Backbone as CSV, one residue per row, in Angstrom:
resi,resn,N_x,N_y,N_z,CA_x,CA_y,CA_z,C_x,C_y,C_z
1,MET,-8.283,-24.028,-6.463,-9.438,-23.454,-5.089,-10.334,-22.344,-5.686
2,LYS,-11.565,-22.216,-5.359,-12.279,-21.298,-5.880,-12.833,-20.709,-4.763
3,PHE,-13.169,-19.376,-4.704,-13.908,-18.596,-3.441,-14.231,-17.087,-4.168
4,GLU,-15.243,-16.796,-3.493,-15.580,-15.551,-3.849,-15.256,-14.435,-2.714
5,TYR,-14.999,-13.217,-2.809,-14.853,-12.296,-1.759,-14.842,-11.026,-2.388
6,GLU,-15.082,-9.799,-1.354,-15.086,-8.515,-1.662,-13.746,-8.056,-0.821
7,ILE,-13.567,-6.785,-0.927,-12.323,-6.115,-1.037,-13.117,-4.835,0.067
8,SER,-12.976,-5.045,1.415,-13.171,-3.992,2.222,-12.402,-2.713,2.161
9,VAL,-12.881,-1.546,3.079,-11.569,-0.518,3.013,-10.530,-0.612,3.665
10,ASN,-10.664,-1.576,4.825,-9.586,-2.194,5.756,-8.788,-2.883,5.081
11,ASP,-9.295,-3.941,4.643,-8.277,-5.040,3.523,-7.584,-4.088,2.515
12,SER,-8.291,-3.254,1.997,-7.639,-2.662,0.754,-6.365,-1.803,1.611
13,VAL,-6.548,-0.955,2.669,-5.482,-0.354,3.349,-4.439,-1.146,3.892
14,ALA,-4.781,-2.428,4.306,-3.730,-3.359,5.132,-2.535,-3.887,3.885
15,ALA,-3.345,-4.135,2.606,-2.619,-4.859,1.625,-1.621,-3.949,1.330
16,GLN,-2.120,-2.327,1.067,-1.519,-1.419,0.251,-0.224,-1.164,1.245
17,LEU,-0.343,-1.110,2.615,0.593,-0.942,3.726,1.646,-2.141,3.368
18,LEU,0.971,-3.346,3.483,2.045,-4.352,3.295,2.900,-4.347,1.945
19,TYR,2.133,-4.053,0.900,2.929,-3.746,-0.248,3.939,-2.618,-0.099
20,TYR,3.284,-1.687,0.516,4.568,-0.590,0.757,5.741,-1.087,1.718
21,LYS,5.714,-1.353,2.800,6.550,-2.032,3.690,7.817,-2.858,2.770
22,LEU,6.928,-3.642,2.271,7.872,-4.755,1.504,8.750,-4.514,0.541
23,THR,7.984,-3.353,-0.228,8.801,-2.930,-1.146,9.834,-1.709,-0.796
24,THR,9.572,-1.043,-0.032,10.506,0.245,0.599,11.076,0.015,1.670
25,GLY,11.144,-1.285,2.279,11.746,-1.693,3.545,12.092,-0.544,4.255
26,ASN,13.357,-0.422,4.805,14.247,0.698,5.623,14.338,1.917,4.913
27,LYS,14.173,1.790,3.987,14.326,3.171,2.863,13.335,4.263,3.225
28,ARG,12.106,3.907,3.262,11.182,4.741,3.712,11.572,5.625,5.070
29,PHE,12.244,5.095,5.915,12.752,5.708,7.394,13.881,6.659,6.840
30,GLU,14.845,6.292,6.042,15.633,7.115,5.359,14.999,8.213,4.582
31,ARG,13.842,7.879,3.722,13.463,9.185,3.181,12.526,9.900,4.110
32,ALA,12.062,9.441,4.996,11.118,10.189,5.814,12.320,11.226,6.843
33,SER,13.448,10.627,7.141,14.443,11.488,7.956,14.880,12.590,7.191
34,PHE,15.002,12.337,6.020,15.584,13.372,4.874,14.820,14.563,5.010
35,TRP,13.092,14.155,4.537,12.350,15.314,4.548,12.039,15.791,5.989
36,LEU,12.138,15.126,7.289,11.953,15.866,8.390,12.959,16.741,8.470
37,PHE,14.297,16.142,8.632,15.355,17.293,9.002,15.329,18.335,8.120
38,GLY,15.182,17.884,6.674,15.252,19.497,5.672,14.124,20.281,5.863
39,GLY,12.963,19.805,6.422,12.031,20.855,6.953,12.375,21.611,8.293
40,ILE,12.813,20.943,9.398,13.203,21.460,10.480,14.334,22.385,10.157
41,PHE,15.408,22.109,9.008,16.244,22.878,8.808,15.853,24.399,8.552
42,PHE,14.888,24.153,7.347,14.229,25.420,6.703,13.702,26.089,7.449
43,ILE,12.907,25.638,8.435,12.395,26.447,9.521,13.050,27.142,10.237
44,PHE,14.143,26.745,10.803,15.104,26.893,11.868,15.833,28.373,11.204
45,ILE,16.217,28.058,9.636,16.863,29.322,8.820,15.943,30.411,8.772
46,ALA,14.334,30.097,8.588,13.599,31.140,8.446,13.522,31.749,9.549
47,TYR,13.587,31.013,10.524,13.433,31.809,12.127,14.498,32.713,12.590
48,ASP,15.394,32.271,12.077,16.868,32.813,12.253,17.211,34.239,11.463
49,GLN,16.184,34.794,10.535,16.144,35.592,9.755,16.395,36.740,10.551
50,PRO,16.983,37.827,10.285,16.965,39.046,11.143,15.873,40.283,10.621
51,VAL,15.581,40.251,9.284,14.607,40.942,8.645,13.243,40.095,7.961
52,PHE,12.335,40.562,8.253,10.909,40.080,8.042,10.811,40.284,6.591
53,ASN,10.748,39.288,5.607,10.057,39.539,4.163,9.873,38.438,3.926
54,TRP,9.578,38.225,2.415,9.044,37.082,1.722,10.003,35.608,2.127
55,ALA,11.199,35.937,2.062,12.084,35.038,2.109,11.923,33.742,3.494
56,PRO,11.932,34.516,4.716,11.474,33.472,5.816,10.235,32.819,5.513
57,ILE,9.156,33.386,5.088,7.868,32.937,5.044,7.953,31.652,3.930
58,LEU,8.730,32.036,2.996,8.429,30.877,2.100,9.515,29.812,2.515
59,LEU,10.641,30.052,3.305,11.486,28.827,3.933,10.680,28.072,5.046
60,ALA,9.915,28.936,5.527,8.828,28.132,6.778,8.017,27.397,5.966
61,ALA,7.125,27.941,4.822,6.167,27.062,4.566,6.594,25.928,3.526
62,THR,8.032,25.945,3.000,8.453,24.945,2.391,8.792,23.854,3.397
63,GLY,9.472,24.572,4.774,9.970,23.336,5.865,8.558,22.721,6.278
64,ALA,7.620,23.256,6.273,6.177,22.803,6.745,5.863,21.631,5.998
65,THR,6.044,22.063,4.612,5.453,21.101,3.734,6.404,19.771,3.763
66,TRP,7.580,19.980,3.844,8.752,18.617,3.742,8.409,17.952,5.071
67,ILE,7.991,18.644,6.338,7.806,17.855,7.553,6.431,17.036,7.491
68,TYR,5.397,17.555,6.699,4.148,16.805,6.215,4.632,15.877,5.323
69,ALA,5.314,15.987,4.474,5.517,14.724,3.664,6.388,13.674,4.269
70,ALA,7.406,14.147,5.581,7.729,13.063,6.139,6.830,12.214,6.884
71,PHE,5.801,12.587,7.312,4.753,12.006,8.196,3.775,11.299,7.165
72,ARG,3.716,11.736,5.934,2.861,10.815,5.056,3.890,9.674,4.464
73,ILE,5.061,9.893,4.410,5.859,8.606,4.171,5.869,7.705,5.523
74,LEU,5.836,8.113,6.666,5.858,7.428,7.902,4.563,6.495,8.001
75,PHE,3.600,7.399,7.678,1.943,6.830,8.153,1.279,7.165,6.718
76,PRO,1.576,6.300,6.180,0.556,6.588,4.436,-0.890,6.013,4.510
77,GLY,-1.537,5.390,5.778,-2.829,4.918,5.815,-4.061,5.409,5.196
78,ARG,-3.863,6.774,5.668,-4.957,7.839,5.378,-4.939,8.069,3.855
79,TYR,-3.550,8.208,3.399,-3.532,8.181,1.681,-4.213,7.073,1.135
80,PHE,-3.892,5.819,1.619,-4.316,4.767,0.999,-5.864,4.406,0.927
81,ARG,-6.425,5.217,1.894,-7.939,5.044,2.204,-8.592,5.752,0.734
82,GLY,-7.695,6.883,0.505,-8.293,7.675,-0.616,-8.257,6.558,-1.891
83,PHE,-7.461,5.864,-1.954,-7.274,4.848,-3.192,-8.548,3.977,-3.330
84,TYR,-8.854,3.405,-2.072,-9.913,2.699,-2.077,-11.307,3.374,-2.590
85,GLN,-11.554,4.654,-2.246,-12.646,5.710,-2.714,-12.801,5.787,-4.184
86,ARG,-11.380,6.088,-4.598,-11.259,6.384,-6.167,-11.450,5.177,-6.998
87,GLY,-11.124,4.039,-6.118,-10.951,2.665,-7.104,-12.335,1.853,-7.427
88,ASN,-13.374,2.439,-6.742,-14.801,2.280,-6.708,-14.772,0.707,-6.460
89,LEU,-14.396,0.548,-5.392,-14.218,-1.134,-4.813,-15.325,-1.612,-3.953
90,SER,-16.119,-0.460,-3.402,-16.942,-0.674,-2.448,-18.262,-1.382,-2.850
91,GLY,-18.534,-2.683,-2.287,-19.769,-3.779,-2.710,-19.451,-4.771,-4.121
92,ARG,-18.435,-4.236,-4.339,-17.857,-5.256,-5.465,-17.550,-6.579,-5.044
93,LYS,-18.058,-7.691,-5.726,-17.609,-8.879,-5.618,-17.057,-9.556,-6.703
94,PHE,-15.767,-10.578,-6.255,-14.762,-11.058,-7.073,-14.874,-12.286,-7.029
95,GLN,-14.808,-13.352,-8.197,-14.386,-14.658,-7.972,-12.848,-14.978,-8.366
96,ALA,-12.216,-15.787,-7.188,-10.869,-16.238,-7.524,-11.049,-17.559,-7.935
97,ASN,-9.896,-17.962,-8.742,-9.576,-19.562,-9.202,-8.073,-19.456,-9.020
98,LEU,-7.490,-20.331,-7.961,-6.003,-20.273,-8.110,-6.049,-21.696,-7.942
99,ASN,-4.686,-22.243,-8.868,-4.554,-23.427,-9.212,-2.738,-23.513,-9.322
100,GLU,-2.570,-24.517,-9.573,-0.979,-24.825,-9.785,-0.258,-23.848,-11.138
101,GLU,-1.029,-23.383,-12.205,-0.382,-22.688,-13.140,-0.287,-21.350,-12.537
102,GLY,-1.349,-20.651,-12.046,-1.490,-19.375,-11.525,-2.916,-19.039,-11.068
103,LEU,-3.275,-17.860,-11.167,-4.482,-17.192,-10.513,-5.110,-16.720,-11.477
104,GLU,-6.496,-16.812,-11.351,-7.563,-16.086,-12.156,-8.718,-15.441,-11.334
105,VAL,-8.757,-14.119,-11.662,-9.656,-13.313,-10.707,-10.819,-12.576,-11.689
106,ASN,-12.100,-12.735,-11.369,-12.965,-12.457,-12.420,-14.080,-11.284,-11.477
107,GLY,-14.158,-10.252,-11.852,-15.129,-9.192,-11.503,-16.310,-8.969,-12.151
108,ASP,-17.191,-7.968,-11.831,-18.128,-7.756,-12.806,-17.908,-6.929,-14.022
109,LEU,-16.364,-5.960,-13.690,-15.933,-5.116,-14.826,-14.891,-5.585,-15.573
110,CYS,-13.853,-6.373,-14.966,-12.666,-6.727,-15.427,-12.601,-8.346,-14.892
111,SER,-11.263,-9.070,-15.896,-10.961,-10.332,-15.402,-9.483,-10.117,-15.570
112,TRP,-9.012,-10.937,-14.527,-7.143,-10.950,-14.596,-6.912,-12.373,-14.519
113,ARG,-5.773,-12.679,-15.441,-4.966,-14.074,-15.357,-3.443,-14.043,-15.391
114,ALA,-2.963,-14.670,-14.109,-1.486,-14.578,-14.103,-0.856,-15.695,-13.569
115,PRO,0.213,-16.339,-14.263,0.933,-17.209,-13.922,1.647,-16.824,-12.439
116,TRP,2.165,-17.849,-11.737,2.920,-17.495,-10.311,4.149,-16.804,-10.889
117,ARG,4.540,-17.377,-11.795,6.017,-16.749,-11.970,5.724,-15.225,-12.158
118,GLY,4.566,-14.599,-12.294,4.331,-13.256,-12.788,4.262,-12.503,-11.553
119,VAL,3.952,-13.210,-10.420,3.842,-12.631,-9.070,5.234,-12.204,-8.443
120,SER,5.407,-10.722,-8.359,6.719,-10.181,-7.964,6.991,-9.735,-6.653
121,VAL,5.825,-9.586,-5.889,5.589,-9.266,-4.580,4.592,-9.873,-3.895
122,LYS,4.771,-10.571,-2.933,3.675,-11.473,-1.884,3.934,-11.346,-0.565
123,GLY,2.868,-11.455,0.056,2.829,-11.283,1.647,1.757,-11.600,2.183
124,GLU,1.554,-11.539,3.593,0.412,-11.797,4.179,0.611,-10.902,5.645
125,ASP,-0.587,-10.541,6.280,-0.453,-9.860,7.382,-1.762,-10.671,8.005
126,LYS,-2.011,-10.241,9.404,-3.142,-10.688,10.050,-4.546,-10.723,9.260
127,SER,-4.613,-10.156,8.387,-5.846,-9.908,7.947,-6.102,-10.208,6.255
128,VAL,-5.251,-9.927,5.622,-4.979,-10.036,4.126,-3.730,-10.848,3.657
129,PHE,-4.149,-11.283,2.532,-2.983,-11.879,1.538,-2.934,-10.687,0.447
130,MET,-1.428,-10.818,0.198,-1.515,-9.766,-1.036,-0.400,-10.458,-2.184
131,LEU,-0.970,-10.055,-3.262,-0.260,-10.176,-4.410,0.000,-9.167,-5.310
132,TYR,1.249,-9.173,-5.760,1.164,-8.138,-6.614,1.734,-8.772,-8.276
133,VAL,1.061,-8.326,-9.343,1.325,-8.766,-10.706,1.346,-7.430,-11.581
134,GLU,2.591,-7.025,-12.035,2.618,-5.982,-13.089,1.249,-4.870,-13.086
135,GLY,1.524,-4.371,-11.903,0.670,-3.133,-11.865,-0.736,-3.519,-11.217
136,THR,-0.932,-4.490,-10.867,-2.169,-5.056,-10.355,-1.983,-5.553,-8.762
137,LEU,-2.675,-5.007,-7.877,-2.554,-5.522,-6.371,-3.919,-6.477,-6.244
138,PHE,-3.454,-7.655,-6.107,-4.603,-8.446,-5.729,-4.519,-8.867,-4.039
139,ILE,-6.002,-8.588,-3.653,-5.964,-8.777,-2.310,-7.286,-9.499,-1.629
140,PHE,-6.766,-10.429,-1.149,-7.748,-11.712,-0.800,-7.533,-11.712,1.056
141,GLY,-9.030,-11.277,1.394,-9.268,-11.161,2.680,-9.484,-12.394,3.348
142,LYS,-8.834,-12.683,4.622,-8.592,-13.857,5.124,-9.658,-14.494,5.521
143,LYS,-10.892,-13.689,6.020,-12.061,-13.880,6.306,-13.135,-14.340,5.489
144,TYR,-12.461,-14.679,4.156,-13.324,-15.244,3.151,-12.866,-16.568,2.706
145,LEU,-11.703,-16.801,3.263,-11.026,-18.288,3.269,-11.007,-19.090,4.505
146,THR,-10.991,-20.450,4.198,-11.172,-21.223,5.302,-9.467,-21.628,5.564
147,ASP,-9.108,-21.990,6.502,-7.936,-22.567,7.297,-7.124,-23.491,6.063
148,GLU,-7.848,-24.171,5.565,-7.304,-24.912,4.577,-7.111,-24.442,3.103
149,GLN,-7.712,-23.297,2.880,-7.675,-22.618,1.641,-6.451,-21.734,1.700
150,GLN,-6.485,-21.017,3.443,-5.454,-19.949,3.353,-3.866,-21.022,3.392
151,HIS,-3.770,-22.375,3.508,-2.714,-22.978,3.555,-2.603,-23.460,2.186
152,GLU,-3.723,-23.367,1.482,-3.436,-24.063,0.033,-2.810,-22.686,-0.853
153,LEU,-3.177,-21.155,-0.601,-2.740,-20.057,-0.952,-1.143,-19.969,-0.875
154,ARG,-0.847,-20.089,0.495,0.429,-19.921,0.777,1.456,-20.845,0.225
155,ARG,0.803,-22.293,-0.336,1.726,-23.059,-0.846,1.749,-22.898,-2.225
156,LEU,0.835,-22.330,-2.869,0.644,-22.175,-4.389,1.358,-20.840,-4.835
157,ALA,1.272,-19.766,-3.764,2.000,-18.389,-3.975,3.307,-18.582,-3.349
158,ALA,3.598,-19.490,-2.799,5.308,-19.725,-2.389,5.520,-18.708,-0.973
159,ILE,4.364,-18.382,-0.008,4.356,-17.574,0.662,4.902,-17.919,2.009
160,SER,6.073,-17.698,2.501,6.521,-18.393,3.864,6.100,-17.671,5.080
């Protein structure tokens, strides 16, 4: 199966969010809770200090930073948009060839080839298919695939 596609900013963010959710699961809520409650604790300790000096200011600043980190863990979409800008993906076209052996993707600057056994994380959401192979996230927007191609991709990649 061959097709040509581009990676839009929305497709990139959707795929990265999907990868993030599949690889972290409920651990991200545990991590975010730790950072959130730690931040609140530091701010509470800083507020409760009877003397105004640098210690409460530093505790409050640390607490605010930890609370910000918690929200970043829970809502990473804005952070992932920055990857798209730095990745220079805008306007680039890719050609994909998927068959029984694996996948081959060719761009204007790079080419990738991977067997299906090398795909360690795979999934789909309403707008994209996402395949992760040893440090490379492959993003295929569903809008570039016919229904038959989507079915074939699910079969080849064993996406249930």
